[in-house]
N, CA, C and O atoms as a GROMACS GRO file, in nm:
protein
  548
    1UNK      N    1  -0.475   0.098  -1.930
    1UNK     CA    2  -0.479   0.125  -1.788
    1UNK      C    3  -0.615   0.102  -1.727
    1UNK      O    4  -0.627   0.085  -1.606
    2UNK      N    5  -0.717   0.103  -1.812
    2UNK     CA    6  -0.853   0.084  -1.755
    2UNK      C    7  -0.869  -0.055  -1.695
    2UNK      O    8  -0.942  -0.074  -1.597
    3UNK      N    9  -0.799  -0.152  -1.756
    3UNK     CA   10  -0.801  -0.290  -1.695
    3UNK      C   11  -0.741  -0.285  -1.555
    3UNK      O   12  -0.798  -0.341  -1.462
    4UNK      N   13  -0.627  -0.219  -1.538
    4UNK     CA   14  -0.565  -0.211  -1.408
    4UNK      C   15  -0.654  -0.133  -1.307
    4UNK      O   16  -0.665  -0.170  -1.190
    5UNK      N   17  -0.717  -0.027  -1.356
    5UNK     CA   18  -0.804   0.050  -1.271
    5UNK      C   19  -0.927  -0.037  -1.229
    5UNK      O   20  -0.965  -0.036  -1.112
    6UNK      N   21  -0.984  -0.110  -1.320
    6UNK     CA   22  -1.092  -0.202  -1.289
    6UNK      C   23  -1.050  -0.305  -1.184
    6UNK      O   24  -1.126  -0.335  -1.092
    7UNK      N   25  -0.927  -0.358  -1.198
    7UNK     CA   26  -0.879  -0.451  -1.102
    7UNK      C   27  -0.871  -0.391  -0.965
    7UNK      O   28  -0.911  -0.455  -0.867
    8UNK      N   29  -0.822  -0.270  -0.954
    8UNK     CA   30  -0.813  -0.200  -0.823
    8UNK      C   31  -0.951  -0.182  -0.764
    8UNK      O   32  -0.973  -0.211  -0.647
    9UNK      N   33  -1.042  -0.135  -0.843
    9UNK     CA   34  -1.176  -0.104  -0.792
    9UNK      C   35  -1.254  -0.230  -0.754
    9UNK      O   36  -1.318  -0.234  -0.650
   10UNK      N   37  -1.247  -0.331  -0.838
   10UNK     CA   38  -1.330  -0.451  -0.816
   10UNK      C   39  -1.268  -0.543  -0.710
   10UNK      O   40  -1.336  -0.581  -0.614
   11UNK      N   41  -1.142  -0.579  -0.726
   11UNK     CA   42  -1.083  -0.676  -0.639
   11UNK      C   43  -1.037  -0.619  -0.504
   11UNK      O   44  -1.028  -0.693  -0.406
   12UNK      N   45  -1.009  -0.491  -0.499
   12UNK     CA   46  -0.964  -0.435  -0.369
   12UNK      C   47  -1.070  -0.354  -0.305
   12UNK      O   48  -1.112  -0.388  -0.194
   13UNK      N   49  -1.118  -0.247  -0.366
   13UNK     CA   50  -1.219  -0.164  -0.301
   13UNK      C   51  -1.352  -0.241  -0.286
   13UNK      O   52  -1.432  -0.211  -0.197
   14UNK      N   53  -1.373  -0.337  -0.372
   14UNK     CA   54  -1.492  -0.417  -0.365
   14UNK      C   55  -1.502  -0.502  -0.237
   14UNK      O   56  -1.612  -0.543  -0.200
   15UNK      N   57  -1.392  -0.528  -0.170
   15UNK     CA   58  -1.394  -0.599  -0.043
   15UNK      C   59  -1.455  -0.522   0.068
   15UNK      O   60  -1.499  -0.580   0.168
   16UNK      N   61  -1.460  -0.390   0.054
   16UNK     CA   62  -1.504  -0.298   0.159
   16UNK      C   63  -1.407  -0.289   0.278
   16UNK      O   64  -1.436  -0.228   0.381
   17UNK      N   65  -1.290  -0.352   0.261
   17UNK     CA   66  -1.186  -0.347   0.363
   17UNK      C   67  -1.055  -0.286   0.311
   17UNK      O   68  -0.951  -0.292   0.377
   18UNK      N   69  -1.064  -0.227   0.193
   18UNK     CA   70  -0.957  -0.149   0.134
   18UNK      C   71  -1.015  -0.010   0.111
   18UNK      O   72  -1.114   0.005   0.039
   19UNK      N   73  -0.953   0.091   0.172
   19UNK     CA   74  -1.006   0.226   0.160
   19UNK      C   75  -0.960   0.292   0.031
   19UNK      O   76  -1.041   0.348  -0.043
   20UNK      N   77  -0.831   0.286   0.004
   20UNK     CA   78  -0.771   0.345  -0.116
   20UNK      C   79  -0.668   0.249  -0.176
   20UNK      O   80  -0.614   0.163  -0.107
   21UNK      N   81  -0.642   0.265  -0.306
   21UNK     CA   82  -0.543   0.178  -0.372
   21UNK      C   83  -0.480   0.249  -0.487
   21UNK      O   84  -0.542   0.332  -0.553
   22UNK      N   85  -0.353   0.215  -0.511
   22UNK     CA   86  -0.277   0.271  -0.627
   22UNK      C   87  -0.172   0.175  -0.675
   22UNK      O   88  -0.124   0.088  -0.602
   23UNK      N   89  -0.137   0.194  -0.801
   23UNK     CA   90  -0.019   0.122  -0.857
   23UNK      C   91   0.085   0.223  -0.893
   23UNK      O   92   0.057   0.320  -0.964
   24UNK      N   93   0.206   0.202  -0.844
   24UNK     CA   94   0.319   0.289  -0.872
   24UNK      C   95   0.413   0.213  -0.964
   24UNK      O   96   0.447   0.098  -0.936
   25UNK      N   97   0.455   0.278  -1.076
   25UNK     CA   98   0.552   0.218  -1.164
   25UNK      C   99   0.691   0.227  -1.098
   25UNK      O  100   0.738   0.336  -1.066
   26UNK      N  101   0.753   0.114  -1.079
   26UNK     CA  102   0.885   0.115  -1.014
   26UNK      C  103   0.993   0.186  -1.092
   26UNK      O  104   1.072   0.261  -1.034
   27UNK      N  105   0.998   0.166  -1.223
   27UNK     CA  106   1.104   0.227  -1.304
   27UNK      C  107   1.094   0.378  -1.308
   27UNK      O  108   1.194   0.447  -1.292
   28UNK      N  109   0.974   0.428  -1.329
   28UNK     CA  110   0.952   0.571  -1.341
   28UNK      C  111   0.929   0.640  -1.209
   28UNK      O  112   0.942   0.762  -1.199
   29UNK      N  113   0.894   0.563  -1.107
   29UNK     CA  114   0.862   0.624  -0.980
   29UNK      C  115   0.742   0.714  -0.989
   29UNK      O  116   0.740   0.823  -0.931
   30UNK      N  117   0.641   0.670  -1.063
   30UNK     CA  118   0.521   0.753  -1.078
   30UNK      C  119   0.395   0.665  -1.062
   30UNK      O  120   0.397   0.544  -1.085
   31UNK      N  121   0.288   0.729  -1.022
   31UNK     CA  122   0.158   0.662  -1.007
   31UNK      C  123   0.099   0.641  -1.144
   31UNK      O  124   0.086   0.737  -1.220
   32UNK      N  125   0.062   0.518  -1.177
   32UNK     CA  126   0.003   0.495  -1.310
   32UNK      C  127  -0.149   0.484  -1.299
   32UNK      O  128  -0.220   0.512  -1.396
   33UNK      N  129  -0.201   0.443  -1.184
   33UNK     CA  130  -0.345   0.437  -1.166
   33UNK      C  131  -0.372   0.438  -1.014
   33UNK      O  132  -0.296   0.380  -0.936
   34UNK      N  133  -0.483   0.504  -0.976
   34UNK     CA  134  -0.520   0.513  -0.834
   34UNK      C  135  -0.671   0.518  -0.826
   34UNK      O  136  -0.740   0.561  -0.918
   35UNK      N  137  -0.718   0.473  -0.712
   35UNK     CA  138  -0.863   0.477  -0.686
   35UNK      C  139  -0.904   0.624  -0.667
   35UNK      O  140  -0.822   0.709  -0.634
   36UNK      N  141  -1.033   0.651  -0.688
   36UNK     CA  142  -1.080   0.792  -0.674
   36UNK      C  143  -1.045   0.847  -0.538
   36UNK      O  144  -1.063   0.780  -0.436
   37UNK      N  145  -0.993   0.970  -0.537
   37UNK     CA  146  -0.962   1.040  -0.416
   37UNK      C  147  -0.830   1.004  -0.354
   37UNK      O  148  -0.797   1.056  -0.247
   38UNK      N  149  -0.753   0.917  -0.416
   38UNK     CA  150  -0.624   0.878  -0.360
   38UNK      C  151  -0.513   0.944  -0.439
   38UNK      O  152  -0.469   0.895  -0.544
   39UNK      N  153  -0.470   1.055  -0.386
   39UNK     CA  154  -0.359   1.126  -0.453
   39UNK      C  155  -0.235   1.110  -0.369
   39UNK      O  156  -0.236   1.139  -0.249
   40UNK      N  157  -0.126   1.064  -0.433
   40UNK     CA  158  -0.003   1.044  -0.365
   40UNK      C  159   0.092   1.157  -0.397
   40UNK      O  160   0.115   1.187  -0.514
   41UNK      N  161   0.146   1.218  -0.296
   41UNK     CA  162   0.246   1.325  -0.317
   41UNK      C  163   0.376   1.263  -0.369
   41UNK      O  164   0.404   1.147  -0.339
   42UNK      N  165   0.454   1.335  -0.445
   42UNK     CA  166   0.581   1.283  -0.487
   42UNK      C  167   0.671   1.230  -0.379
   42UNK      O  168   0.747   1.136  -0.401
   43UNK      N  169   0.663   1.292  -0.261
   43UNK     CA  170   0.745   1.246  -0.147
   43UNK      C  171   0.698   1.110  -0.097
   43UNK      O  172   0.779   1.029  -0.051
   44UNK      N  173   0.567   1.083  -0.105
   44UNK     CA  174   0.513   0.951  -0.069
   44UNK      C  175   0.563   0.844  -0.166
   44UNK      O  176   0.606   0.737  -0.124
   45UNK      N  177   0.557   0.874  -0.296
   45UNK     CA  178   0.602   0.781  -0.398
   45UNK      C  179   0.752   0.757  -0.379
   45UNK      O  180   0.797   0.642  -0.383
   46UNK      N  181   0.829   0.861  -0.358
   46UNK     CA  182   0.971   0.847  -0.338
   46UNK      C  183   1.005   0.762  -0.215
   46UNK      O  184   1.097   0.680  -0.219
   47UNK      N  185   0.930   0.782  -0.106
   47UNK     CA  186   0.950   0.705   0.011
   47UNK      C  187   0.928   0.553  -0.016
   47UNK      O  188   1.004   0.468   0.031
   48UNK      N  189   0.826   0.523  -0.090
   48UNK     CA  190   0.797   0.382  -0.120
   48UNK      C  191   0.895   0.324  -0.219
   48UNK      O  192   0.941   0.212  -0.199
   49UNK      N  193   0.928   0.398  -0.326
   49UNK     CA  194   1.016   0.343  -0.430
   49UNK      C  195   1.162   0.341  -0.382
   49UNK      O  196   1.229   0.238  -0.391
   50UNK      N  197   1.208   0.452  -0.331
   50UNK     CA  198   1.351   0.457  -0.293
   50UNK      C  199   1.379   0.408  -0.151
   50UNK      O  200   1.490   0.364  -0.120
   51UNK      N  201   1.278   0.415  -0.065
   51UNK     CA  202   1.293   0.370   0.073
   51UNK      C  203   1.265   0.223   0.085
   51UNK      O  204   1.357   0.142   0.093
   52UNK      N  205   1.137   0.189   0.086
   52UNK     CA  206   1.099   0.050   0.109
   52UNK      C  207   1.148  -0.043  -0.003
   52UNK      O  208   1.212  -0.143   0.028
   53UNK      N  209   1.120  -0.016  -0.127
   53UNK     CA  210   1.151  -0.110  -0.236
   53UNK      C  211   1.300  -0.137  -0.244
   53UNK      O  212   1.339  -0.249  -0.278
   54UNK      N  213   1.384  -0.040  -0.214
   54UNK     CA  214   1.528  -0.059  -0.224
   54UNK      C  215   1.593  -0.102  -0.093
   54UNK      O  216   1.704  -0.156  -0.094
   55UNK      N  217   1.526  -0.080   0.020
   55UNK     CA  218   1.583  -0.117   0.149
   55UNK      C  219   1.478  -0.154   0.251
   55UNK      O  220   1.451  -0.077   0.344
   56UNK      N  221   1.416  -0.273   0.235
   56UNK     CA  222   1.308  -0.311   0.326
   56UNK      C  223   1.356  -0.332   0.472
   56UNK      O  224   1.279  -0.312   0.566
   57UNK      N  225   1.481  -0.372   0.489
   57UNK     CA  226   1.530  -0.394   0.629
   57UNK      C  227   1.531  -0.262   0.705
   57UNK      O  228   1.488  -0.255   0.820
   58UNK      N  229   1.579  -0.160   0.641
   58UNK     CA  230   1.585  -0.026   0.704
   58UNK      C  231   1.442   0.022   0.735
   58UNK      O  232   1.416   0.077   0.842
   59UNK      N  233   1.352   0.003   0.642
   59UNK     CA  234   1.215   0.045   0.662
   59UNK      C  235   1.150  -0.032   0.777
   59UNK      O  236   1.073   0.025   0.854
   60UNK      N  237   1.180  -0.159   0.789
   60UNK     CA  238   1.126  -0.239   0.898
   60UNK      C  239   1.178  -0.189   1.030
   60UNK      O  240   1.105  -0.185   1.129
   61UNK      N  241   1.304  -0.151   1.032
   61UNK     CA  242   1.364  -0.102   1.158
   61UNK      C  243   1.316   0.037   1.196
   61UNK      O  244   1.284   0.062   1.312
   62UNK      N  245   1.310   0.129   1.097
   62UNK     CA  246   1.282   0.268   1.126
   62UNK      C  247   1.135   0.309   1.111
   62UNK      O  248   1.094   0.414   1.160
   63UNK      N  249   1.055   0.225   1.043
   63UNK     CA  250   0.917   0.262   1.022
   63UNK      C  251   0.903   0.341   0.891
   63UNK      O  252   0.997   0.354   0.813
   64UNK      N  253   0.784   0.391   0.870
   64UNK     CA  254   0.750   0.453   0.741
   64UNK      C  255   0.674   0.582   0.766
   64UNK      O  256   0.585   0.589   0.852
   65UNK      N  257   0.710   0.682   0.691
   65UNK     CA  258   0.635   0.810   0.692
   65UNK      C  259   0.559   0.816   0.560
   65UNK      O  260   0.620   0.827   0.453
   66UNK      N  261   0.428   0.808   0.568
   66UNK     CA  262   0.342   0.798   0.450
   66UNK      C  263   0.219   0.886   0.468
   66UNK      O  264   0.153   0.875   0.570
   67UNK      N  265   0.186   0.972   0.371
   67UNK     CA  266   0.070   1.055   0.377
   67UNK      C  267   0.069   1.137   0.509
   67UNK      O  268  -0.035   1.153   0.574
   68UNK      N  269   0.186   1.187   0.544
   68UNK     CA  270   0.203   1.275   0.662
   68UNK      C  271   0.172   1.205   0.797
   68UNK      O  272   0.140   1.271   0.896
   69UNK      N  273   0.182   1.073   0.797
   69UNK     CA  274   0.165   1.000   0.921
   69UNK      C  275   0.283   0.903   0.935
   69UNK      O  276   0.342   0.858   0.838
   70UNK      N  277   0.313   0.874   1.061
   70UNK     CA  278   0.420   0.778   1.091
   70UNK      C  279   0.358   0.642   1.113
   70UNK      O  280   0.261   0.628   1.187
   71UNK      N  281   0.414   0.542   1.050
   71UNK     CA  282   0.363   0.406   1.058
   71UNK      C  283   0.473   0.313   1.117
   71UNK      O  284   0.591   0.329   1.088
   72UNK      N  285   0.432   0.221   1.198
   72UNK     CA  286   0.520   0.117   1.252
   72UNK      C  287   0.507  -0.004   1.160
   72UNK      O  288   0.398  -0.050   1.128
   73UNK      N  289   0.620  -0.052   1.119
   73UNK     CA  290   0.621  -0.172   1.031
   73UNK      C  291   0.596  -0.297   1.104
   73UNK      O  292   0.661  -0.326   1.205
   74UNK      N  293   0.502  -0.372   1.056
   74UNK     CA  294   0.472  -0.505   1.108
   74UNK      C  295   0.547  -0.609   1.030
   74UNK      O  296   0.589  -0.712   1.084
   75UNK      N  297   0.564  -0.581   0.901
   75UNK     CA  298   0.637  -0.669   0.808
   75UNK      C  299   0.696  -0.581   0.702
   75UNK      O  300   0.630  -0.491   0.651
   76UNK      N  301   0.823  -0.608   0.669
   76UNK     CA  302   0.888  -0.542   0.556
   76UNK      C  303   0.994  -0.637   0.503
   76UNK      O  304   1.098  -0.658   0.567
   77UNK      N  305   0.969  -0.694   0.387
   77UNK     CA  306   1.067  -0.782   0.324
   77UNK      C  307   1.069  -0.750   0.173
   77UNK      O  308   1.012  -0.650   0.129
   78UNK      N  309   1.134  -0.835   0.097
   78UNK     CA  310   1.149  -0.806  -0.047
   78UNK      C  311   1.017  -0.806  -0.123
   78UNK      O  312   1.011  -0.752  -0.233
   79UNK      N  313   0.914  -0.865  -0.068
   79UNK     CA  314   0.785  -0.873  -0.140
   79UNK      C  315   0.676  -0.787  -0.086
   79UNK      O  316   0.592  -0.738  -0.162
   80UNK      N  317   0.674  -0.766   0.046
   80UNK     CA  318   0.563  -0.698   0.107
   80UNK      C  319   0.601  -0.605   0.224
   80UNK      O  320   0.702  -0.624   0.291
   81UNK      N  321   0.517  -0.508   0.245
   81UNK     CA  322   0.530  -0.417   0.356
   81UNK      C  323   0.393  -0.400   0.419
   81UNK      O  324   0.296  -0.366   0.352
   82UNK      N  325   0.387  -0.425   0.550
   82UNK     CA  326   0.262  -0.403   0.625
   82UNK      C  327   0.298  -0.304   0.736
   82UNK      O  328   0.390  -0.328   0.815
   83UNK      N  329   0.227  -0.195   0.742
   83UNK     CA  330   0.256  -0.093   0.844
   83UNK      C  331   0.125  -0.040   0.903
   83UNK      O  332   0.024  -0.028   0.834
   84UNK      N  333   0.129  -0.010   1.030
   84UNK     CA  334   0.008   0.036   1.098
   84UNK      C  335   0.035   0.163   1.176
   84UNK      O  336   0.147   0.192   1.220
   85UNK      N  337  -0.072   0.236   1.191
   85UNK     CA  338  -0.064   0.362   1.266
   85UNK      C  339  -0.173   0.354   1.375
   85UNK      O  340  -0.292   0.358   1.345
   86UNK      N  341  -0.130   0.343   1.500
   86UNK     CA  342  -0.228   0.336   1.610
   86UNK      C  343  -0.215   0.456   1.700
   86UNK      O  344  -0.166   0.446   1.812
   87UNK      N  345  -0.259   0.570   1.650
   87UNK     CA  346  -0.248   0.696   1.724
   87UNK      C  347  -0.369   0.717   1.814
   87UNK      O  348  -0.483   0.691   1.775
   88UNK      N  349  -0.344   0.762   1.933
   88UNK     CA  350  -0.453   0.790   2.026
   88UNK      C  351  -0.500   0.934   2.014
   88UNK      O  352  -0.422   1.027   2.038
   89UNK      N  353  -0.624   0.954   1.975
   89UNK     CA  354  -0.686   1.085   1.961
   89UNK      C  355  -0.796   1.100   2.063
   89UNK      O  356  -0.899   1.032   2.052
   90UNK      N  357  -0.779   1.185   2.161
   90UNK     CA  358  -0.882   1.213   2.259
   90UNK      C  359  -0.950   1.086   2.309
   90UNK      O  360  -1.072   1.070   2.299
   91UNK      N  361  -0.872   0.998   2.360
   91UNK     CA  362  -0.911   0.869   2.418
   91UNK      C  363  -0.973   0.775   2.316
   91UNK      O  364  -1.039   0.679   2.354
   92UNK      N  365  -0.954   0.800   2.187
   92UNK     CA  366  -0.999   0.712   2.081
   92UNK      C  367  -0.878   0.667   1.999
   92UNK      O  368  -0.801   0.750   1.951
   93UNK      N  369  -0.861   0.539   1.984
   93UNK     CA  370  -0.748   0.483   1.908
   93UNK      C  371  -0.786   0.481   1.763
   93UNK      O  372  -0.886   0.420   1.726
   94UNK      N  373  -0.706   0.550   1.678
   94UNK     CA  374  -0.728   0.547   1.535
   94UNK      C  375  -0.641   0.436   1.479
   94UNK      O  376  -0.518   0.440   1.491
   95UNK      N  377  -0.704   0.336   1.419
   95UNK     CA  378  -0.627   0.225   1.360
   95UNK      C  379  -0.632   0.235   1.210
   95UNK      O  380  -0.735   0.205   1.149
   96UNK      N  381  -0.525   0.274   1.149
   96UNK     CA  382  -0.517   0.282   1.004
   96UNK      C  383  -0.392   0.207   0.962
   96UNK      O  384  -0.306   0.176   1.045
   97UNK      N  385  -0.381   0.176   0.835
   97UNK     CA  386  -0.261   0.105   0.794
   97UNK      C  387  -0.241   0.117   0.642
   97UNK      O  388  -0.329   0.156   0.566
   98UNK      N  389  -0.120   0.080   0.605
   98UNK     CA  390  -0.082   0.081   0.461
   98UNK      C  391  -0.020  -0.054   0.432
   98UNK      O  392   0.061  -0.105   0.509
   99UNK      N  393  -0.058  -0.111   0.319
   99UNK     CA  394  -0.003  -0.240   0.273
   99UNK      C  395   0.061  -0.213   0.133
   99UNK      O  396   0.000  -0.150   0.046
  100UNK      N  397   0.184  -0.261   0.116
  100UNK     CA  398   0.252  -0.248  -0.012
  100UNK      C  399   0.299  -0.383  -0.059
  100UNK      O  400   0.362  -0.456   0.017
  101UNK      N  401   0.269  -0.418  -0.183
  101UNK     CA  402   0.314  -0.544  -0.239
  101UNK      C  403   0.391  -0.512  -0.365
  101UNK      O  404   0.343  -0.439  -0.451
  102UNK      N  405   0.511  -0.568  -0.374
  102UNK     CA  406   0.600  -0.541  -0.488
  102UNK      C  407   0.581  -0.651  -0.594
  102UNK      O  408   0.582  -0.770  -0.564
  103UNK      N  409   0.564  -0.607  -0.720
  103UNK     CA  410   0.558  -0.700  -0.831
  103UNK      C  411   0.678  -0.671  -0.919
  103UNK      O  412   0.769  -0.598  -0.878
  104UNK      N  413   0.680  -0.728  -1.039
  104UNK     CA  414   0.794  -0.705  -1.129
  104UNK      C  415   0.803  -0.560  -1.172
  104UNK      O  416   0.913  -0.504  -1.178
  105UNK      N  417   0.690  -0.499  -1.200
  105UNK     CA  418   0.690  -0.358  -1.253
  105UNK      C  419   0.631  -0.253  -1.158
  105UNK      O  420   0.652  -0.133  -1.176
  106UNK      N  421   0.557  -0.300  -1.057
  106UNK     CA  422   0.478  -0.206  -0.976
  106UNK      C  423   0.497  -0.226  -0.827
  106UNK      O  424   0.543  -0.329  -0.780
  107UNK      N  425   0.459  -0.122  -0.756
  107UNK     CA  426   0.428  -0.131  -0.615
  107UNK      C  427   0.278  -0.112  -0.606
  107UNK      O  428   0.225  -0.010  -0.648
  108UNK      N  429   0.210  -0.211  -0.551
  108UNK     CA  430   0.066  -0.204  -0.526
  108UNK      C  431   0.048  -0.155  -0.384
  108UNK      O  432   0.091  -0.219  -0.288
  109UNK      N  433  -0.018  -0.040  -0.371
  109UNK     CA  434  -0.032   0.026  -0.240
  109UNK      C  435  -0.179   0.033  -0.204
  109UNK      O  436  -0.261   0.083  -0.281
  110UNK      N  437  -0.212  -0.018  -0.086
  110UNK     CA  438  -0.350  -0.006  -0.035
  110UNK      C  439  -0.348   0.051   0.105
  110UNK      O  440  -0.247   0.044   0.175
  111UNK      N  441  -0.460   0.105   0.144
  111UNK     CA  442  -0.477   0.156   0.282
  111UNK      C  443  -0.607   0.099   0.338
  111UNK      O  444  -0.699   0.061   0.265
  112UNK      N  445  -0.610   0.095   0.470
  112UNK     CA  446  -0.732   0.059   0.540
  112UNK      C  447  -0.751   0.162   0.653
  112UNK      O  448  -0.655   0.223   0.700
  113UNK      N  449  -0.875   0.178   0.694
  113UNK     CA  450  -0.909   0.272   0.799
  113UNK      C  451  -0.986   0.208   0.911
  113UNK      O  452  -1.016   0.089   0.908
  114UNK      N  453  -1.018   0.286   1.008
  114UNK     CA  454  -1.094   0.241   1.127
  114UNK      C  455  -1.220   0.166   1.080
  114UNK      O  456  -1.292   0.210   0.991
  115UNK      N  457  -1.243   0.053   1.144
  115UNK     CA  458  -1.364  -0.026   1.111
  115UNK      C  459  -1.343  -0.127   1.003
  115UNK      O  460  -1.430  -0.211   0.980
  116UNK      N  461  -1.230  -0.124   0.936
  116UNK     CA  462  -1.199  -0.224   0.833
  116UNK      C  463  -1.109  -0.332   0.893
  116UNK      O  464  -1.034  -0.306   0.988
  117UNK      N  465  -1.115  -0.450   0.840
  117UNK     CA  466  -1.032  -0.560   0.888
  117UNK      C  467  -0.898  -0.558   0.812
  117UNK      O  468  -0.894  -0.580   0.691
  118UNK      N  469  -0.788  -0.531   0.886
  118UNK     CA  470  -0.658  -0.534   0.819
  118UNK      C  471  -0.624  -0.663   0.748
  118UNK      O  472  -0.559  -0.663   0.643
  119UNK      N  473  -0.668  -0.772   0.807
  119UNK     CA  474  -0.636  -0.903   0.748
  119UNK      C  475  -0.699  -0.920   0.611
  119UNK      O  476  -0.639  -0.981   0.523
  120UNK      N  477  -0.819  -0.868   0.591
  120UNK     CA  478  -0.888  -0.875   0.461
  120UNK      C  479  -0.814  -0.785   0.361
  120UNK      O  480  -0.795  -0.823   0.246
  121UNK      N  481  -0.775  -0.668   0.405
  121UNK     CA  482  -0.697  -0.578   0.322
  121UNK      C  483  -0.566  -0.646   0.272
  121UNK      O  484  -0.532  -0.644   0.154
  122UNK      N  485  -0.497  -0.705   0.369
  122UNK     CA  486  -0.372  -0.777   0.336
  122UNK      C  487  -0.397  -0.890   0.236
  122UNK      O  488  -0.326  -0.902   0.137
  123UNK      N  489  -0.499  -0.972   0.263
  123UNK     CA  490  -0.523  -1.086   0.176
  123UNK      C  491  -0.559  -1.039   0.034
  123UNK      O  492  -0.506  -1.092  -0.064
  124UNK      N  493  -0.648  -0.942   0.022
  124UNK     CA  494  -0.683  -0.894  -0.111
  124UNK      C  495  -0.565  -0.832  -0.188
  124UNK      O  496  -0.548  -0.853  -0.308
  125UNK      N  497  -0.485  -0.756  -0.113
  125UNK     CA  498  -0.368  -0.692  -0.177
  125UNK      C  499  -0.266  -0.798  -0.222
  125UNK      O  500  -0.214  -0.793  -0.334
  126UNK      N  501  -0.239  -0.892  -0.135
  126UNK     CA  502  -0.144  -0.999  -0.170
  126UNK      C  503  -0.194  -1.082  -0.284
  126UNK      O  504  -0.113  -1.121  -0.369
  127UNK      N  505  -0.321  -1.112  -0.292
  127UNK     CA  506  -0.375  -1.192  -0.406
  127UNK      C  507  -0.366  -1.116  -0.535
  127UNK      O  508  -0.332  -1.175  -0.638
  128UNK      N  509  -0.395  -0.988  -0.536
  128UNK     CA  510  -0.379  -0.908  -0.659
  128UNK      C  511  -0.234  -0.897  -0.695
  128UNK      O  512  -0.201  -0.902  -0.813
  129UNK      N  513  -0.147  -0.882  -0.600
  129UNK     CA  514  -0.002  -0.875  -0.623
  129UNK      C  515   0.049  -1.006  -0.687
  129UNK      O  516   0.130  -1.004  -0.779
  130UNK      N  517  -0.002  -1.120  -0.635
  130UNK     CA  518   0.036  -1.252  -0.692
  130UNK      C  519  -0.014  -1.263  -0.833
  130UNK      O  520   0.059  -1.314  -0.918
  131UNK      N  521  -0.134  -1.219  -0.862
  131UNK     CA  522  -0.190  -1.223  -0.996
  131UNK      C  523  -0.103  -1.135  -1.090
  131UNK      O  524  -0.068  -1.180  -1.199
  132UNK      N  525  -0.068  -1.018  -1.051
  132UNK     CA  526   0.018  -0.933  -1.135
  132UNK      C  527   0.152  -0.989  -1.161
  132UNK      O  528   0.206  -0.973  -1.270
  133UNK      N  529   0.210  -1.058  -1.061
  133UNK     CA  530   0.342  -1.125  -1.080
  133UNK      C  531   0.330  -1.237  -1.180
  133UNK      O  532   0.417  -1.252  -1.266
  134UNK      N  533   0.222  -1.316  -1.171
  134UNK     CA  534   0.200  -1.424  -1.266
  134UNK      C  535   0.180  -1.375  -1.406
  134UNK      O  536   0.216  -1.445  -1.501
  135UNK      N  537   0.123  -1.257  -1.422
  135UNK     CA  538   0.099  -1.193  -1.551
  135UNK      C  539   0.227  -1.124  -1.601
  135UNK      O  540   0.229  -1.070  -1.711
  136UNK      N  541   0.330  -1.127  -1.522
  136UNK     CA  542   0.458  -1.062  -1.560
  136UNK      C  543   0.458  -0.914  -1.542
  136UNK      O  544   0.540  -0.845  -1.601
  137UNK      N  545   0.369  -0.862  -1.462
  137UNK     CA  546   0.358  -0.718  -1.440
  137UNK      C  547   0.415  -0.677  -1.306
  137UNK      O  548   0.414  -0.559  -1.272
   0.00000   0.00000   0.00000
């Protein structure tokens, strides 16, 4: 697992445009590795595994509830989910988002926060997802 953890830290958090990252085992529905400080509640894991992974069309239509926030789906298909949360707080727009990429064995989950470029987060997450698929993971 240290190899997977190193991949998360270096290829994702190393971009400075990924705030948190985790790998969820699809079969077990459990987190196998996560970046420091990223704890996923069982309800979050269940939402991603049983909601998005099994029914991306419904998730695209209804949105996503993740980490106690509601997200609007920008993309949800068999391979990827991009969702953003643009809540207005006291005249300040909070722009956060979650990116999920499905591989053979895992859901790769990343988040970005205010001041980060969502496009860089998406690109880094998709590239790592592609690498994991090529490795058969």
